[in-house]
C-alpha positions as CSV (number, residue, x, y, z in Angstrom):
1,X,75.0,181.2,130.4
2,X,77.1,179.9,127.4
3,X,75.9,180.6,123.9
4,X,74.9,176.9,123.1
5,X,73.0,176.7,126.4
6,X,71.3,180.0,125.6
7,X,70.2,178.8,122.1
8,X,68.9,175.6,123.7
9,X,67.0,177.6,126.3
10,X,65.4,179.8,123.6
11,X,64.6,176.9,121.4
12,X,62.9,175.1,124.4
13,X,60.9,178.3,125.1
14,X,59.8,178.4,121.5
15,X,58.9,174.8,121.4
16,X,56.8,175.2,124.6
17,X,54.9,178.3,123.4
18,X,56.1,180.3,126.3
19,X,58.8,182.5,124.5
20,X,58.6,186.2,125.1
21,X,58.8,189.0,122.6
22,X,62.5,189.8,123.4
23,X,63.4,186.0,123.4
24,X,61.9,185.4,120.0
25,X,63.8,188.3,118.6
26,X,67.0,186.9,120.1
27,X,66.3,183.4,118.8
28,X,65.7,184.9,115.3
29,X,69.1,186.6,115.5
30,X,70.8,183.4,116.2
31,X,69.0,181.6,113.3
32,X,70.1,184.3,110.9
33,X,73.7,184.4,112.2
34,X,75.9,181.9,110.2
35,X,78.4,181.8,113.0
36,X,75.7,180.2,115.2
37,X,74.7,177.5,112.6
38,X,76.7,174.6,114.1
39,X,75.5,175.3,117.5
40,X,71.8,175.4,116.4
41,X,72.3,172.2,114.5
42,X,73.5,170.6,117.7
43,X,70.4,171.8,119.5
44,X,68.1,170.5,116.8
45,X,69.9,167.1,116.8
46,X,69.8,166.9,120.5
47,X,66.1,167.7,120.5
48,X,65.4,164.7,118.2
49,X,67.7,162.5,120.1
50,X,66.1,163.2,123.4
51,X,63.4,160.8,124.6
52,X,61.6,163.8,126.1
53,X,60.9,165.7,122.9
54,X,57.4,164.3,122.5
55,X,56.1,166.5,125.4
56,X,56.7,169.7,123.4
57,X,53.5,171.3,122.0
58,X,55.2,171.8,118.6
59,X,56.6,168.2,118.5
60,X,54.2,166.8,116.0
61,X,54.4,169.7,113.6
62,X,58.3,169.6,113.8
63,X,58.4,165.9,113.2
64,X,56.0,166.3,110.2
65,X,58.3,169.0,108.8
66,X,61.3,166.8,108.9
67,X,59.5,163.8,107.4
68,X,57.7,165.7,104.8
69,X,60.9,167.3,103.6
70,X,62.2,163.9,102.5
71,X,58.9,162.5,101.3
72,X,59.8,163.1,97.6
73,X,63.2,161.2,98.2
74,X,61.3,158.2,99.5
75,X,59.3,158.0,96.3
76,X,62.6,157.5,94.4
77,X,63.3,154.1,96.0
78,X,59.8,152.8,95.8
79,X,59.4,150.3,92.8
80,X,57.4,151.7,89.9
81,X,55.7,148.4,89.2
82,X,54.7,145.4,91.3
83,X,57.1,142.6,91.0
84,X,57.3,139.1,92.6
85,X,60.1,139.0,95.2
86,X,61.5,136.1,97.3
87,X,61.5,136.4,101.1
88,X,65.2,137.2,101.0
89,X,64.6,139.8,98.3
90,X,61.9,141.4,100.4
91,X,64.1,141.5,103.5
92,X,67.0,142.9,101.5
93,X,64.8,145.6,99.9
94,X,63.3,146.5,103.2
95,X,66.6,146.8,104.9
96,X,68.0,149.0,102.0
97,X,65.0,151.3,102.2
98,X,65.2,151.5,106.0
99,X,68.9,152.4,105.9
100,X,68.2,155.0,103.2
101,X,65.4,156.5,105.1
102,X,67.3,156.8,108.4
103,X,70.4,158.3,106.7
104,X,68.3,160.7,104.6
105,X,66.2,161.7,107.6
106,X,69.2,162.7,109.6
107,X,70.7,164.7,106.7
108,X,67.5,166.5,105.8
109,X,65.9,167.1,109.2
110,X,68.3,169.8,110.3
111,X,68.5,171.4,106.8
112,X,64.7,171.6,106.2
113,X,63.7,172.1,109.8
114,X,66.2,175.0,110.3
115,X,65.1,176.7,107.2
116,X,61.4,176.3,108.1
117,X,62.1,177.6,111.7
118,X,63.9,180.6,110.3
119,X,60.8,181.6,108.3
120,X,58.4,180.7,111.1
121,X,60.2,182.7,113.8
122,X,60.9,185.6,111.6
123,X,57.4,185.9,110.4
124,X,55.5,185.0,113.6
125,X,53.3,187.8,114.9
126,X,54.1,188.8,118.5
127,X,51.3,189.7,120.9
128,X,50.3,193.3,121.8
129,X,52.3,195.3,124.3
130,X,52.0,198.5,126.2
131,X,51.5,201.3,123.5
132,X,49.5,204.5,123.6
133,X,49.3,208.1,122.7
134,X,48.0,210.9,124.8
135,X,46.5,213.9,123.1
136,X,45.8,217.2,124.8
137,X,43.0,219.5,123.8
138,X,45.6,222.1,122.7
139,X,46.7,219.6,120.0
140,X,49.9,218.4,121.7
141,X,50.5,214.7,121.2
142,X,52.6,212.4,123.4
143,X,53.9,209.0,122.3
144,X,53.9,207.2,125.6
145,X,56.8,205.0,126.7
146,X,55.7,201.4,126.5
147,X,58.2,200.2,129.2
148,X,56.4,202.6,131.7
149,X,53.0,201.0,131.2
150,X,51.1,203.6,133.2
151,X,50.6,207.4,133.5
152,X,49.3,209.2,136.6
153,X,47.4,212.5,136.4
154,X,48.1,214.5,139.5
155,X,46.8,218.0,140.2
156,X,49.2,219.9,137.9
157,X,51.3,217.2,136.4
158,X,51.2,214.1,134.3
159,X,53.9,211.7,135.1
160,X,54.8,208.0,134.6
161,X,54.3,205.6,137.5
162,X,58.0,205.7,138.2
163,X,57.9,209.4,138.8
164,X,59.3,210.5,135.4
165,X,57.6,213.8,134.4
166,X,55.6,213.8,131.2
167,X,53.9,217.2,131.3
168,X,53.4,220.1,133.8
169,X,50.1,221.7,133.4
170,X,49.2,225.5,133.8
171,X,45.5,225.0,133.4
172,X,42.8,222.3,133.4
173,X,42.2,220.8,130.0
174,X,40.9,217.6,128.4
175,X,43.0,214.7,127.4
176,X,42.4,211.6,125.3
177,X,44.5,208.5,125.9
178,X,44.3,206.1,123.0
179,X,45.7,202.7,122.3
180,X,46.1,201.2,118.8
181,X,45.5,197.6,117.7
182,X,48.1,195.6,119.5
183,X,48.3,198.1,122.4
184,X,47.2,198.6,126.0
185,X,47.9,201.0,128.7
186,X,46.9,202.2,132.3
187,X,46.1,205.5,133.7
188,X,45.3,206.9,137.2
189,X,43.0,209.9,136.9
190,X,43.1,213.0,139.1
191,X,40.6,211.6,141.6
192,X,42.5,208.4,142.1
193,X,40.4,206.3,139.8
194,X,42.4,203.6,138.0
195,X,41.7,202.7,134.4
196,X,43.0,199.7,132.3
197,X,42.6,200.5,128.5
198,X,42.4,197.5,126.2
199,X,43.6,197.5,122.5
200,X,42.0,199.8,120.0
201,X,40.3,201.9,122.7
202,X,40.3,205.4,124.1
203,X,39.3,207.4,127.1
204,X,38.7,211.1,127.2
205,X,38.9,212.8,130.5
206,X,39.7,216.3,132.2
207,X,43.0,216.8,133.9
208,X,41.0,217.7,137.0
209,X,37.3,217.1,138.0
210,X,35.4,220.2,138.8
211,X,31.7,220.6,139.4
212,X,29.3,218.1,140.7
213,X,30.3,215.1,138.5
214,X,33.3,213.2,137.4
215,X,32.7,212.5,133.7
216,X,34.8,210.5,131.2
217,X,34.1,209.0,127.7
218,X,35.1,205.7,126.5
219,X,35.4,203.9,123.2
220,X,36.4,200.3,123.0
221,X,37.1,198.5,126.2
222,X,38.2,199.6,129.7
223,X,38.2,198.4,133.2
224,X,37.6,200.9,136.0
225,X,38.4,201.0,139.7
226,X,36.6,204.1,140.7
227,X,37.7,206.1,143.7
228,X,34.7,206.5,146.1
229,X,33.2,210.0,146.4
230,X,29.6,210.1,147.6
231,X,29.3,213.8,146.8
232,X,30.6,213.5,143.2
233,X,29.3,210.5,141.1
234,X,31.6,209.1,138.4
235,X,29.9,208.8,135.0
236,X,31.3,206.8,132.1
237,X,29.7,207.7,128.8
238,X,29.9,205.4,125.8
239,X,28.2,205.8,122.4
240,X,25.0,204.1,123.6
241,X,24.8,204.5,127.4
242,X,26.0,206.1,130.6
243,X,27.3,204.3,133.6
244,X,26.8,206.1,136.9
245,X,28.8,205.0,140.0
246,X,30.0,206.4,143.3
247,X,32.9,203.9,143.9
248,X,33.1,200.5,142.3
249,X,34.9,198.2,139.9
250,X,33.5,197.3,136.6
251,X,34.3,196.5,132.9
252,X,32.7,198.1,129.9
253,X,33.1,196.8,126.4
254,X,31.8,199.2,123.8
255,X,33.6,198.3,120.6
256,X,31.5,199.5,117.7
257,X,32.0,196.3,115.7
258,X,30.6,194.2,118.5
259,X,27.1,195.7,118.0
260,X,26.4,195.6,121.7
261,X,27.6,197.4,124.9
262,X,28.5,195.0,127.7
263,X,28.9,196.2,131.3
264,X,30.2,193.7,133.9
265,X,30.2,194.6,137.6
266,X,32.9,193.3,139.9
267,X,31.9,195.0,143.1
268,X,29.8,198.0,144.2
269,X,26.7,199.0,142.3
270,X,26.1,200.9,139.1
271,X,23.2,202.6,137.3
272,X,22.9,202.3,133.6
273,X,21.1,204.9,131.4
274,X,20.5,205.0,127.7
275,X,18.8,207.8,125.8
276,X,16.6,205.2,124.0
277,X,15.4,203.5,127.2
278,X,13.1,205.4,129.6
279,X,14.0,203.5,132.8
280,X,17.5,203.0,134.1
281,X,19.0,199.6,135.0
282,X,21.0,198.6,138.0
283,X,23.8,196.1,138.4
284,X,24.8,194.2,141.5
285,X,28.2,192.4,141.9
286,X,28.5,189.5,139.5
287,X,25.9,190.8,137.1
288,X,26.3,191.8,133.5
289,X,24.2,194.1,131.3
290,X,24.1,193.6,127.5
291,X,22.6,196.7,125.8
292,X,21.2,195.7,122.5
293,X,18.1,196.7,120.5
294,X,17.1,199.3,123.0
295,X,16.9,197.0,126.0
296,X,19.1,196.1,129.0
297,X,19.5,192.3,129.3
298,X,20.9,191.5,132.8
299,X,22.3,188.1,133.7
300,X,24.5,186.7,136.4
301,X,28.1,185.9,135.2
302,X,31.6,185.1,136.5
303,X,33.0,188.6,136.2
304,X,36.6,187.3,136.2
305,X,36.1,185.9,132.7
306,X,35.3,189.5,131.4
307,X,38.1,191.2,133.2
308,X,40.9,188.7,132.6
309,X,42.3,190.6,129.7
310,X,43.7,193.2,132.0
311,X,45.7,190.5,133.8
312,X,47.1,189.0,130.5
313,X,44.7,186.3,129.7
314,X,42.0,185.5,127.2
315,X,39.1,183.5,128.8
316,X,36.4,182.2,126.6
317,X,33.2,180.5,127.9
318,X,30.9,179.3,125.0
319,X,32.2,182.4,123.1
320,X,31.2,182.5,119.4
321,X,34.3,182.1,117.3
322,X,33.7,185.3,115.5
323,X,33.9,187.2,118.8
324,X,37.0,185.3,119.7
325,X,38.7,186.2,116.4
326,X,37.7,189.9,116.9
327,X,39.6,189.9,120.2
328,X,42.6,188.3,118.5
329,X,42.4,190.7,115.6
330,X,42.6,193.7,118.0
331,X,45.3,192.3,120.2
332,X,47.6,191.0,117.4
333,X,46.9,193.9,115.0
334,X,45.5,191.8,112.3
335,X,42.9,192.3,109.5
336,X,40.8,189.1,109.4
337,X,38.6,188.0,106.5
338,X,35.6,186.5,108.2
339,X,34.0,185.0,105.0
340,X,33.4,181.3,105.3
341,X,33.9,181.2,109.1
342,X,31.1,179.2,110.7
343,X,29.3,181.4,113.2
344,X,27.8,178.5,115.2
345,X,31.1,177.4,116.7
346,X,31.6,178.2,120.3
347,X,35.0,178.2,122.2
348,X,35.8,177.2,125.7
349,X,39.4,178.0,126.4
350,X,41.9,180.0,128.5
351,X,44.9,181.4,126.5
352,X,47.7,183.6,127.8
353,X,47.8,187.0,125.9
354,X,51.6,187.1,125.9
355,X,51.9,184.1,123.5
356,X,52.9,184.6,119.8
357,X,50.1,184.4,117.4
358,X,51.3,181.0,116.2
359,X,50.6,179.5,119.6
360,X,47.2,181.1,120.0
361,X,46.1,179.9,116.5
362,X,47.4,176.4,117.2
363,X,45.1,176.2,120.2
364,X,42.1,177.5,118.3
365,X,42.7,175.2,115.3
366,X,42.8,172.2,117.7
367,X,39.6,173.2,119.3
368,X,37.7,173.9,116.1
369,X,39.4,171.8,113.5
370,X,39.6,174.9,111.3
371,X,42.7,176.0,109.5
372,X,43.8,179.6,109.0
373,X,46.4,181.1,106.7
374,X,48.3,184.3,107.3
375,X,50.0,186.6,104.8
376,X,51.5,189.7,106.4
377,X,48.9,190.8,108.9
378,X,46.0,189.5,106.9
379,X,44.4,186.3,108.1
380,X,41.7,184.1,106.6
381,X,40.1,180.7,106.8
382,X,41.9,178.1,104.6
383,X,39.4,176.4,102.4
């Protein structure tokens, strides 16, 4: 693909909010490269000259940028005082202003738009990716390869899914897999159980399961597909509860700043126990437990809404905006100031998690009529 066509492709990807992390970085390089300036100008001009540009999600914003850039120039040709004009004078004045506006618009649109795009693209915040650390009980720490996306714990080895060896073990020991804000990762445990770990989360587990139980500990959010073993139950411990299963698939959300522990069952059956509750609770497929104020509240739900994150999607159904923003905060590695944000707003939306932050915020702002400002990685409501 020729360079002009490549720049046009990247620009279209950006306008349609489907640009990937690598493509955004490539577009930014073209914008910063003076040698590509004429080619980028041609792309921008072609965009405005095309009859199809109105379909782009960013079209209105880009059009506003171009026109706002010359607003102060328009004021210069507007009469300071009201005067009486003849019809011919009105026509002549209107024609002169129109010619001026058109010529000025074509001059300024590329200059101002290009500078603004340079700033927007360079400072846009990209979505999270596969990042994690693995820490052994002996203190050894591994920075995991993001391109590998998953590790597998076999009998005496820890390896990436593609077979690349990470560690050969001489003895059984405990490990903790941790993701930062803006990170996620997958692991297959020694018994074949698969775990998806969301951002700002961790799972502690042994390199091999001995004894009568398979026990792990989770902080944050994780999705489990538990390998069936009727003789050895699988137990997931969080700060406030234990989930006991034989073989099933479920999601557990136990972030401390959420204030509740949410367990959603996809298939199988689970038993929930809490030290503050005398009787256990049981979930059937399509049911969800919310542990709050020393009680299990069980309701039927569409489980796919609560597991969509592992497949690269945010799905919100009457979700309070503060909860939505906490998910965005974790995934985009932000610090959000929640002061002034109305807590009674609920959001219904489906948003891809691989979009830049600007695209996600644009969708939320349209839904809520709120406006947010970002400085570095700090975000707040614009008064």
